[in-house]
N, C-alpha and C positions, 0 to 999 in steps of 0.2 A: 330429589329431582335430578333428571339427567342434565348434564352440562351442555350437550349438543343435540337438542331436539330436532327432529326432521318433520317437515310438513307432509301432507297427504301426497302431493305430486312427487316429492322426492322418494317417498316410500314406494309408490307404484312404479316409478322408474327403476329403482334399485331392485325391486322384486321381479320386474319384467326382465331385466338384464340377467338376473340369476337364473330365471326360468330358461332363457335361451341358452345360457352356458351349460345348464344341466341337460337340456334337450340335445345339444350338439356334441356332448361328450361321447366317445366311443363306448358302446356297451353291446350286450347280446340281444337287444331288442330288434325285432324285424324293422328294417328301414334305417337302422343306425349303423349298419356295417360300413367299414371304410372302403372307399372306392379303390379298385385296382387301377393301375396305370392304363390309360386308354390305348386301345390297339389302333390300327390304321383306320382313319376316318372313312376311307372308301368301303369299309366293311360294316359301317353303321347301318342299322335297319332304317329304310325309308318306307313308310306306310302312307295311307291316305284315309282321311276322315270322309264321312258321307255328306258333309255340308254343301258341296257344289251341286248336288243332285236332289235337293229337298223338294223341288217341284215335280219330280217324277217318282215312280214307285221305287220301293227299296230293292226289288228284284232287278230293276234296270240300273239302280245305283251299284249294286254288287257286280253286275255284269260289266259295267263301265270301269269300276275300280280294277277288276281283273284284266280287262282289255287294255288298260293303261299301263300294265306291267307291274302292278303292285301285288305283293303276297300277304301284306298285313293291312288291316283296317282298324278303325276306331269308331265308336258310337258317340258322336258329338252333338248332333242336331236331331232330336226326335221330332216327328211330324205326327202329332196325336190325331189329327183329322184323318190320316191315312192308316191309323192303327200302329204306327211305328213309335211305340212308347219305350222301347229298349229296356233299360233297367230301372225305370221309374217305379215308385213304390207299389203301384197298382199292377205291375206285371205278374202274371201267374207262372208257376213252374212249367206248365204246358206251353205257354207262349215262349218262355225263355229257351226251352229245349228245342222248339221248332225253329227259333231264331238261330240257335247254335248250329242246327243241321243245315239251315239255309246258307249260312256263311261258309261252313265247311264244304258244302257241295261245290263251291267255286274254287276250292283249294286255297281259301283264305284263312288266316288266323286273326282273331280280334284281341287286341292288347290293352284297350282303354275304353272306359265309358264315362260319360259326364255325370256329375253328382250335383243335383240342384237342391239347395237348402231352402226350406220354408222360412220366411221372415214374417214378423208381425203376428206370430202365433205363440202359444205357451211353449216354454222351453221343452217340456216333456214331449209335446207333440212334434216339435222340430227334430228332437233326438230320435224319436221312434221312426219317423219318416225317413230320416237319413240312414239309420241302421238298416231299415228294410231295403233301401237302395243298395247298400253294401252287401247284404245277403243275396240280392239278385245278381249283383256283379260277380259274387263268388260262384253262384250257380252257372253263370255264363263262362266263367273261367278267365276273366281278364286279370291283368297284372296291376293296373293302375285305375284309380277313380279320381276324376279331375273336377275340382270345384272352381267356380269363377270368382270367388271372393264375394264381397257384398258392397252395395253401392252407398247406402245411407248410413251416416255416422251413428244414427240412433239404433241401428241394428248391429253395430260392430261387436259390442260386448257379448250379446247372446250368440252371435255367429262363432266367436272364438270358443265359447263353451261347447257348442255343438261340434266344432272341429276337434277339440281336445278329446271328446268322447269318441268321435268317429275315427280319429287316428289310432286309438287303442283298439277299437272294435275291428277296424280294417286290418291292423297288424296281426290280430289273432287269426285272420283268414288269409294271411300272406298277400294282402293287397296294399299297394303303396297309395297313400293319400297325398294328392298333389294339388297345387293351386297355380293358375296361370295369371299373368298380368291382364287385367280386364277393367281398369278404371276403378274409381272409388277406393275401397280398402285394399286393392291390389294393383293400383295404377302404375307404380314404379318400384324400383328396388327398395326405396325407403319404406313404403307401405308394406311390402312383402316381408322385410326384416321385422317390422313391427308385428305383423301377423304371426310369424314364427315365434317371436318372443311371447306373445300373448297365448298362443296355443300350447307351447311348451312341451311338445312331444316329438321324439326323433322320427316318427313316421308321418311327418307333415313337411313335405318338400315342395319344390317348384318345378313346373313345366314351363320353360321360358317361351315367350312369344315376342320376338323382336319387332314384328309388324305392329303388334298392339302397343308396344312402348311408344312408337311413333304416333300411332293413331290416338291414343288417350293422353299422352303427355308432350309429344314433340321432342322428347329427349333422345340422346344417342344410345341406341341399344347396346353397343359395345361397352361404352363407359358405364352403363347401368348394370352390367354384369359384375363389376368389381366386388360388391359386398355379398353377392349371392351365388356366384358361379359354382362354388363347391357344393351347393345344395340343389343344383339342377339335375333332374333325373330323366327329363324328356323335353322335347322341343316341338312346338306348334309352328309350322312353317307358313308364313304369309308375307307378302311385301306390302309396302305402304309408302306413298309419296309425301304425305304431310298429315298433320293432325286432322282427324275427322274426314279424311279423304277415302276414296274407294279402296277396299282391300281385295276385291274379287278381280285381281289383275294377274298378269303373267309375271313370274319372278324376273327381276332385272329391270322392271319398269318403275319401281319405287326406289326408296333410299336405303333399304336394309343392306348393310354390308355383310352378306352371308359369310364370306370367307373370314372376315374379322371376328364375327360372332363365333363361328365354329372353332377357330384357332384358340380363342379365349376359353371356350368350353373344354376343348381337348386338353389344354394346359392344366385345367382343374380336375381332370380325370373323367370327363364325360365320355360316354361311348354309345350314345343313342338311347332310345329311338328318336327318329325325326318323323313327324307326321304332317303331311301336306294337308293344310286346312282349307286353303283357298286356291282358286284358279279363275281364269276368265270363263264366265258361263256363256255357252253358246245356245243357239235355239233348239238344239237337240241333245239328248244324253251322249250321243256319239261324238259330237263336236266338242262338248265339254270334256269328254274322255280324252280327246287329243290334246286339249289344253292342259289337262292334269298330267298326261304323259310328258309334255314339254317341260312342266315344272319338275318332274322327277329327273329328267335328263339334265336339267340345269343344276340340280343339287348334286347329282352324281359327278358332274364335271367339276364343281367346286370342291367336293370332298376328295377327289382324286389328288388335289394339290394342297390339302390341309395336313 
């Protein structure tokens, strides 16, 4: 008999730690490459998601994003009722090619799409649906697929299995699989570290969202970067004044220390992109566009001094 038996919890903890160590070791796997030193922050890409314009058509959305001075966009918020399903599993190649042309016609490039994982279904179904979304993302030509984590603890174990499969599947297609802080299993850095350990693949990283750290946890977004900064490959930009408060606001109206966050990220080798997720929504697409422009100018001013 062994002289130092371990219980199940100790076994799982030791195994998880080993998985994260293995996942974060430098290797030749896509997504595991060592970051180069960050260049001037003023050169980081600043793009814009479609979220502020979901009550208008996607054509109006793209026109507004271009009008606000952005050249990069991301597909964060599908509006199925309007036919904006983006890279959802049901998207056809014809739809995706038309979407690609629509974005390119405005002189925009698309760098990210949202990945929504099915919960409460058999594992095989969840994996198949997620893989199809990644195939669609590859057709569209995006660099990153973003997952929002999972809310209910009962779903955590299967979610991690789906993500482990998705990380490898996405890596084969040169797509970075990333997770943003979004409450539940990705609420703060502690949960995100746990998720990376459980997934155990180098192509599973973080897109940081300082506003969501405040919104979901009330914690300090700069301090929360300490254990995860080196794993951040993108940034969702929003401001927030307090837990569960409005995030559709102008930057500078909340408590996010953007300069502090960017300085910490830069020291860890981060070099963008930054994607504006939120702004104050006006009564028209054009007024919302001006608010999105103001948020871009706010970030450019901050980055010029980082």
